[in-house]
C-alpha positions, -999 to 999 in steps of 0.1 A, spaced: 546 -649 -28 548 -642 -65 563 -610 -77 557 -598 -113 573 -573 -136 562 -538 -144 533 -531 -168 541 -547 -201 525 -548 -236 529 -584 -246 497 -604 -239 513 -634 -223 537 -613 -202 508 -591 -192 488 -621 -181 516 -635 -160 525 -601 -145 501 -604 -116 516 -581 -90 541 -552 -92 575 -556 -75 567 -525 -56 535 -539 -42 551 -572 -34 580 -556 -15 556 -534 5 535 -564 14 566 -584 24 577 -557 49 544 -546 65 518 -563 88 482 -553 89 457 -555 118 428 -563 95 420 -568 58 439 -541 39 439 -531 2 473 -518 -8 472 -496 -40 502 -490 -62 492 -456 -76 522 -455 -100 510 -488 -115 475 -473 -120 491 -444 -138 511 -467 -160 479 -485 -169 462 -451 -177 491 -442 -200 490 -476 -217 452 -474 -222 455 -438 -234 481 -449 -260 461 -478 -272 428 -459 -274 441 -427 -290 426 -405 -302 397 -414 -278 396 -395 -245 397 -415 -212 370 -407 -187 380 -428 -157 350 -445 -140 355 -431 -106 333 -457 -90 360 -484 -96 383 -468 -70 377 -432 -58 409 -429 -36 416 -391 -36 454 -396 -41 446 -417 -72 422 -391 -86 447 -362 -80 474 -381 -99 450 -389 -128 440 -352 -130 476 -342 -132 481 -368 -160 453 -353 -181 427 -379 -174 390 -370 -176 362 -386 -155 329 -404 -156 310 -396 -124 280 -415 -111 270 -392 -83 272 -357 -68 299 -371 -44 321 -383 -73 318 -350 -91 328 -331 -60 357 -355 -55 370 -348 -90 365 -310 -88 383 -309 -54 412 -328 -70 415 -301 -97 395 -315 -126 376 -290 -147 339 -292 -151 344 -298 -189 364 -329 -180 335 -346 -161 304 -363 -175 275 -372 -152 272 -407 -165 245 -422 -143 211 -425 -161 193 -423 -127 199 -389 -110 183 -369 -82 169 -336 -94 188 -317 -67 221 -333 -79 214 -323 -115 209 -287 -102 241 -289 -81 261 -303 -110 248 -278 -135 256 -249 -112 292 -261 -111 295 -262 -149 288 -299 -157 273 -299 -192 273 -335 -203 247 -359 -190 235 -395 -197 199 -405 -200 179 -436 -212 143 -426 -206 119 -397 -213 114 -393 -175 151 -387 -170 151 -362 -200 123 -344 -183 144 -339 -152 174 -327 -173 152 -303 -193 138 -288 -161 170 -286 -141 197 -283 -168 181 -267 -198 202 -267 -229 226 -293 -215 243 -318 -238 230 -353 -234 239 -387 -248 214 -416 -249 225 -449 -235 219 -480 -256 207 -512 -240 233 -539 -248 217 -572 -256 245 -592 -272 273 -589 -247 301 -615 -246 315 -602 -213 320 -623 -182 297 -599 -163 271 -584 -187 254 -551 -176 221 -556 -194 185 -547 -183 191 -521 -157 206 -494 -179 199 -484 -215 171 -481 -240 165 -506 -268 179 -497 -301 144 -491 -315 138 -464 -289 171 -443 -292 159 -421 -320 127 -413 -303 145 -403 -271 168 -380 -291 138 -364 -307 122 -360 -273 154 -344 -259 156 -319 -287 120 -310 -285 124 -303 -248 153 -279 -252 182 -303 -246 211 -309 -270 213 -346 -280 249 -351 -291 254 -388 -293 250 -422 -277 267 -445 -252 268 -482 -244 287 -506 -222 299 -539 -236 298 -555 -202 324 -558 -174 354 -580 -181 352 -582 -219 384 -601 -223 392 -596 -260 388 -566 -282 371 -589 -308 342 -594 -284 331 -558 -290 320 -566 -326 283 -574 -320 278 -544 -297 296 -520 -320 276 -533 -350 243 -526 -333 254 -492 -320 267 -482 -354 233 -488 -370 216 -465 -344 244 -439 -350 238 -440 -388 201 -436 -384 205 -406 -361 229 -389 -385 205 -396 -414 178 -378 -395 200 -347 -390 212 -351 -355 247 -337 -349 264 -368 -337 296 -356 -321 300 -378 -289 304 -416 -290 308 -430 -255 321 -466 -258 319 -471 -220 340 -496 -201 346 -533 -202 384 -531 -203 396 -563 -186 419 -574 -158 435 -607 -151 415 -631 -130 430 -664 -142 420 -663 -179 442 -647 -205 435 -611 -214 450 -587 -239 475 -561 -227 461 -525 -225 479 -511 -255 470 -540 -279 435 -541 -265 430 -504 -270 443 -505 -306 420 -534 -313 389 -516 -300 397 -484 -318 403 -502 -351 368 -517 -347 353 -483 -338 368 -468 -370 356 -497 -390 320 -494 -378 317 -456 -372 343 -439 -394 357 -407 -380 340 -394 -348 346 -359 -334 348 -371 -297 351 -407 -286 351 -412 -249 360 -444 -231 353 -452 -194 378 -477 -181 376 -486 -144 387 -522 -137 412 -522 -165 429 -491 -151 431 -499 -113 424 -536 -107 459 -550 -110 473 -519 -91 457 -533 -59 463 -563 -36 443 -572 -5 462 -586 24 439 -610 44 442 -637 70 429 -673 73 405 -676 103 396 -713 100 402 -744 78 378 -772 83 357 -799 68 319 -802 73 322 -840 72 352 -862 73 343 -876 39 342 -841 22 368 -836 -5 367 -798 -3 378 -780 28 361 -748 40 385 -719 42 372 -688 61 390 -655 56 387 -623 76 372 -606 45 341 -616 26 313 -603 4 303 -576 29 338 -563 34 350 -557 -1 345 -589 -22 310 -583 -34 321 -591 -70 323 -628 -61 285 -627 -63 275 -656 -87 312 -663 -88 315 -639 -118 349 -625 -108 374 -652 -100 402 -636 -79 436 -652 -77 454 -660 -45 489 -662 -31 494 -676 5 522 -680 30 516 -718 27 523 -719 -11 548 -744 -25 533 -778 -16 503 -799 -25 471 -782 -35 435 -792 -29 400 -779 -35 384 -754 -11 351 -737 -5 360 -701 3 339 -680 27 340 -648 46 338 -642 83 303 -628 88 273 -646 104 254 -647 72 249 -677 49 253 -655 18 289 -648 27 303 -676 7 327 -665 -21 334 -697 -42 315 -729 -38 302 -739 -73 338 -739 -85 361 -746 -56 394 -727 -53 427 -747 -53 447 -738 -22 476 -754 -3 468 -785 17 491 -771 44 470 -739 48 461 -732 84 445 -705 106 468 -675 109 483 -679 74 483 -648 53 465 -646 19 471 -620 -8 440 -615 -30 454 -603 -63 440 -578 -88 417 -562 -62 422 -525 -69 388 -522 -85 353 -525 -69 365 -536 -35 369 -506 -11 337 -490 -25 317 -522 -20 328 -526 16 301 -522 42 305 -497 70 305 -523 97 283 -554 91 286 -577 121 309 -552 136 337 -559 112 356 -527 101 354 -515 65 383 -526 43 414 -505 51 433 -488 23 470 -479 19 482 -460 -11 519 -463 -21 
């Protein structure tokens, strides 16, 4: 198994620092009955501090959906982090951990009216919207609230763009701000998301350029633009080189200043970039076989799949890295699949994974950089398989 150094700022060293020594030592000395994600909370805090340093003076609103472990949220609250919540449940989690209502934004553009009422009653005053219908709900259930309008990103260079479902086209933003103001809300700015896993700060340029044009038009019309939400997109290492958090944050903020000048309140919503490399999943090989004797690629079945935490392998967008107890010898191509009786539970087939030729059933596999979007994607018991277990260290 590969053990890496602590969080570093050099790009190459960061790329090669795949797993903390603390995580590696814990995994070396513990056995698990089923697939288990081990989260190094200290590493996540180190990543938070690195991002905070790089993105200063922007304020970090951690995207709770990436990993909502209560122990992690409590530590982030103590460190001064703020939060982006997508639901009533996430807001309650942050409040219970000690976060103030002023430190939480309700960032989902699709909210239940009863949840808006509940959040407003608890002091939440900053909401996202991208449609007049959502603004109607906010005007009725949170009159006078501050709102930012989400921009539809159409020029993402991310590995996993987040287009279509969220955001309004640039040509519609001013109209939505006018509508919000006319209905008793306080439009204070805009938000956008460059797309998940935007590996270099320079990839933000086309999105920032478009957003800056909208920002300038709104200011010219007299809107008091005080909040710029630059969203997430901060990357983790999945086999392709990424910039380290401090350097990446500096690069993004240099571009923000170039395109927007001075902004009263810049908020960033890292999720993956804060927690991904703080988590490792321990899994087991269930079967290694070939469909036909002539097949080049073996099929490797793990006791974890798409329905038990690895949903981000959908379309093979996120390419997890693997260490195994059979490492050290000849490698060969494999189709990787999960354990469930469902033909969709295939993780990597278009681009096979290189795994040891000696790999056999019973070997252990460590799936690296899995601290984000794994436990929250795990089903409650598809095919009777238990949800992904979690251990915080």
